[in-house]
N, C-alpha and C positions, 0 to 999 in steps of 0.2 A: 691438857689435851686428853688425858685418860678419862676425865669426867664426860667429855663429849662422846667418846667411843662407847662407854657404858650406856649413856642415854640413847644413842643411836641403836644399839643392839636391843634395848628394852622396847623401843617403839617399833622396831622391826618384828619382834616376837609378838607384841600386842596386835600388830597389823595382820600377821599370819593367823593368829587365833581368831580374830574377827572374820577373816575370810573363810576359815574352816567352818565356823558356826553358821555363817550365811549360806555357804554351799550345802551344808547339812539340812538347814531349814528349807531351802529351795527344793532340794531333792525330795524331802518328805512331802512337801506341799504338792509337788508334781505327781508323786506316786499315789497320794490319797485322792487328789482331785482329777487328775488327767488319766491315770491308769486304772482307776476304779478300785484300788486296794483300800479296803476299809475294814476296821475291826468288827463292825456289825455284820459284815458279810461272812467273816470267819466264824463268828458265833452261830450264824444261821447254818453254815455247813456242818458244824459239829453237832447241832441239835437235830439234823435231819437223818442221823443214823437210825436205822430200823431196829425196833425192839426184837429181841430173840424170843421166839415162841418156845413152847415146851420141847425139850430134847430127850432123846432116849438112845442108849448105846445099843448097837446091833452086835458089836463084838469084834474080835480079831479073826482074821482070815489068813491062812497060809495055803496057797493053791498053786498047782502047776499051771503055767500058761500053755496055750496051744503051741505045739511043737515039741513039748516035753523037756526041753533043756533049761528052761528058765522057770522061776517061780516068783510069786508076788506075796508079800506080807503086808496087809493093811488092816487098819482099825477103822471102823465106820461108826459114826454117830449121825443120827438124823434129827432134823427139826420137823415138827408136825404142827398142824394148825389148831389142834385141840388136845387137851390132856387125855381125853377118852381115846384118842388115836394112839397115844403112847401105850395105853393099857392093851389095846388091840394088838399092837406090834409085839408086846410081851407075850400075849397068848399065841400069836402066830409066828413066834421066833423061829422054830424049825423050818417052816415053810418059806419064810423070808430068807433065812440063811441059805437054804438049798437054792433058791432063785439067784441069789448073789453069787454063790459058788459056780453055778452054771454059766452066769455071765462072765465071770473072771476066767474060767477054763476055756472059753471060746475066744479069748483075746490073745493076740501075739504081742510081744514086747514093743515092737515098733508102733503098734496102734495106741498104746497107753502111756508111753514114756514121755511124750511131749505134753505141754500145758493144754493144748487143744484136745489131745487124746484123753487126758484126765478129766477135762470138762465134759466130754462126750460120755465117758464112763459114769460120771456122777449123774448125768441126765438119764442114762439108760437104767441105772440102779433105781433112781427115783421113779421112773415110769413103770418099771416092772414091779416095784414094791407097791405102788399105788394100785396096780391091778389086783393085788392080793387083799387089799383093804376093803371092807364093806362100807364104812363111813369115814369121812375125813380124808386128809391127804398128807403125804410127806411133802414139805415145802422146800427142804434143802438137805443136801447130803454133804457131810464133812468127813474128810479123810484126816484122822488124827495121827495116822502113821501110814507111810506109803513107801515101800521098799521093793525094788525089783532086782533079783539076782539071777 
Protein backbone atom coordinates (compact mmCIF):
# COMPACT_ATOMS: atom_id res chain seq x y z
CA UNK A 1 0.00 0.00 0.00
CA UNK A 2 2.78 2.43 0.70
CA UNK A 3 3.94 2.01 -2.93
CA UNK A 4 0.54 3.16 -4.24
CA UNK A 5 0.52 6.27 -2.07
CA UNK A 6 3.95 7.39 -3.27
CA UNK A 7 2.88 6.76 -6.90
CA UNK A 8 -0.29 8.75 -6.38
CA UNK A 9 1.58 11.69 -4.87
CA UNK A 10 4.11 11.62 -7.72
CA UNK A 11 1.41 11.74 -10.39
CA UNK A 12 -0.38 14.52 -8.52
CA UNK A 13 2.81 16.61 -8.41
CA UNK A 14 3.48 16.00 -12.12
CA UNK A 15 -0.11 16.99 -12.92
CA UNK A 16 0.18 20.23 -10.97
CA UNK A 17 3.47 21.09 -12.69
CA UNK A 18 1.95 20.50 -16.13
CA UNK A 19 -1.02 22.70 -15.23
CA UNK A 20 1.28 25.51 -14.05
CA UNK A 21 3.39 25.30 -17.22
CA UNK A 22 0.27 25.36 -19.40
CA UNK A 23 -1.21 28.32 -17.50
CA UNK A 24 2.05 30.24 -17.83
CA UNK A 25 2.26 29.52 -21.55
CA UNK A 26 -1.34 30.54 -22.16
CA UNK A 27 -0.88 33.76 -20.16
CA UNK A 28 2.23 34.68 -22.13
CA UNK A 29 0.49 33.93 -25.43
CA UNK A 30 -2.46 36.13 -24.45
CA UNK A 31 -0.25 39.03 -23.34
CA UNK A 32 1.86 38.97 -26.52
CA UNK A 33 -0.92 38.43 -29.06
CA UNK A 34 -4.03 39.91 -27.52
CA UNK A 35 -2.74 42.72 -25.30
CA UNK A 36 -0.10 43.86 -27.79
CA UNK A 37 2.82 43.47 -25.41
CA UNK A 38 5.81 42.74 -27.57
CA UNK A 39 9.52 43.04 -26.99
CA UNK A 40 10.00 44.82 -30.32
CA UNK A 41 7.68 47.59 -29.10
CA UNK A 42 9.74 47.94 -25.94
CA UNK A 43 12.92 48.37 -27.97
CA UNK A 44 11.21 51.01 -30.13
CA UNK A 45 10.25 52.98 -27.04
CA UNK A 46 13.77 52.96 -25.66
CA UNK A 47 15.29 54.11 -28.97
CA UNK A 48 12.89 57.04 -29.34
CA UNK A 49 14.54 58.94 -26.48
CA UNK A 50 15.70 62.30 -27.77
CA UNK A 51 19.39 63.07 -27.99
CA UNK A 52 20.54 65.78 -25.60
CA UNK A 53 21.88 68.88 -27.34
CA UNK A 54 24.77 71.01 -26.14
CA UNK A 55 24.36 72.08 -22.52
CA UNK A 56 25.82 74.88 -20.49
CA UNK A 57 25.57 75.73 -16.82
CA UNK A 58 24.08 79.06 -15.87
CA UNK A 59 25.04 78.56 -12.25
CA UNK A 60 23.65 78.61 -8.74
CA UNK A 61 21.12 81.17 -7.56
CA UNK A 62 20.19 82.14 -4.00
CA UNK A 63 17.38 84.68 -4.16
CA UNK A 64 14.69 86.06 -1.84
CA UNK A 65 11.23 85.31 -3.13
CA UNK A 66 8.50 87.96 -3.30
CA UNK A 67 7.21 88.65 0.19
CA UNK A 68 10.70 88.62 1.70
CA UNK A 69 10.30 85.74 4.16
CA UNK A 70 11.29 82.86 1.86
CA UNK A 71 14.21 82.24 -0.44
CA UNK A 72 15.02 79.86 -3.25
CA UNK A 73 18.29 78.16 -4.02
CA UNK A 74 18.53 76.58 -7.40
CA UNK A 75 21.12 75.51 -9.90
CA UNK A 76 20.26 75.93 -13.57
CA UNK A 77 21.65 74.18 -16.62
CA UNK A 78 20.27 74.87 -20.09
CA UNK A 79 20.18 72.84 -23.27
CA UNK A 80 20.72 74.80 -26.48
CA UNK A 81 20.22 74.01 -30.15
CA UNK A 82 23.81 74.76 -31.19
CA UNK A 83 27.26 74.90 -29.59
CA UNK A 84 27.60 78.52 -30.73
CA UNK A 85 24.62 79.41 -28.55
CA UNK A 86 26.42 77.97 -25.53
CA UNK A 87 29.32 80.33 -26.29
CA UNK A 88 26.91 83.27 -26.58
CA UNK A 89 25.39 82.35 -23.22
CA UNK A 90 28.87 82.37 -21.70
CA UNK A 91 29.47 85.86 -23.11
CA UNK A 92 26.09 87.11 -21.89
CA UNK A 93 26.16 85.33 -18.54
CA UNK A 94 25.77 88.51 -16.40
CA UNK A 95 22.79 89.68 -18.46
CA UNK A 96 21.14 86.24 -18.36
CA UNK A 97 21.78 85.80 -14.62
CA UNK A 98 20.25 89.24 -13.96
CA UNK A 99 17.17 88.26 -15.96
CA UNK A 100 16.78 84.99 -14.04
CA UNK A 101 17.25 86.75 -10.69
CA UNK A 102 14.51 89.23 -11.63
CA UNK A 103 12.18 86.37 -12.55
CA UNK A 104 12.87 84.54 -9.27
CA UNK A 105 12.44 87.67 -7.11
CA UNK A 106 9.00 88.25 -8.64
CA UNK A 107 7.72 84.80 -7.59
CA UNK A 108 6.01 83.79 -4.39
CA UNK A 109 6.52 80.38 -2.82
CA UNK A 110 3.01 79.21 -3.68
CA UNK A 111 3.56 79.98 -7.38
CA UNK A 112 6.62 77.76 -7.81
CA UNK A 113 6.39 75.05 -5.14
CA UNK A 114 4.09 72.79 -7.20
CA UNK A 115 5.17 70.73 -10.21
CA UNK A 116 3.04 72.93 -12.48
CA UNK A 117 4.62 76.05 -10.99
CA UNK A 118 8.12 74.68 -11.59
CA UNK A 119 7.22 73.91 -15.21
CA UNK A 120 5.92 77.45 -15.70
CA UNK A 121 9.11 78.81 -14.13
CA UNK A 122 11.20 76.75 -16.57
CA UNK A 123 9.16 78.11 -19.49
CA UNK A 124 9.53 81.70 -18.34
CA UNK A 125 13.28 81.35 -17.82
CA UNK A 126 13.63 79.79 -21.28
CA UNK A 127 11.49 82.51 -22.93
CA UNK A 128 13.29 85.42 -21.25
CA UNK A 129 16.72 83.90 -21.90
CA UNK A 130 15.89 83.40 -25.58
CA UNK A 131 14.96 87.10 -25.79
CA UNK A 132 18.56 87.94 -24.80
CA UNK A 133 20.15 85.71 -27.46
CA UNK A 134 20.90 86.99 -30.95
CA UNK A 135 21.15 83.60 -32.68
CA UNK A 136 19.91 80.16 -31.67
CA UNK A 137 17.70 79.22 -28.78
CA UNK A 138 17.58 77.58 -25.41
CA UNK A 139 15.57 74.40 -25.96
CA UNK A 140 15.30 73.17 -22.36
CA UNK A 141 15.93 74.35 -18.81
CA UNK A 142 17.05 71.89 -16.15
CA UNK A 143 16.96 72.52 -12.42
CA UNK A 144 19.82 70.47 -10.98
CA UNK A 145 19.02 71.81 -7.51
CA UNK A 146 15.73 73.32 -6.32
CA UNK A 147 15.23 74.26 -2.66
CA UNK A 148 12.69 76.67 -1.20
CA UNK A 149 13.04 77.73 2.44
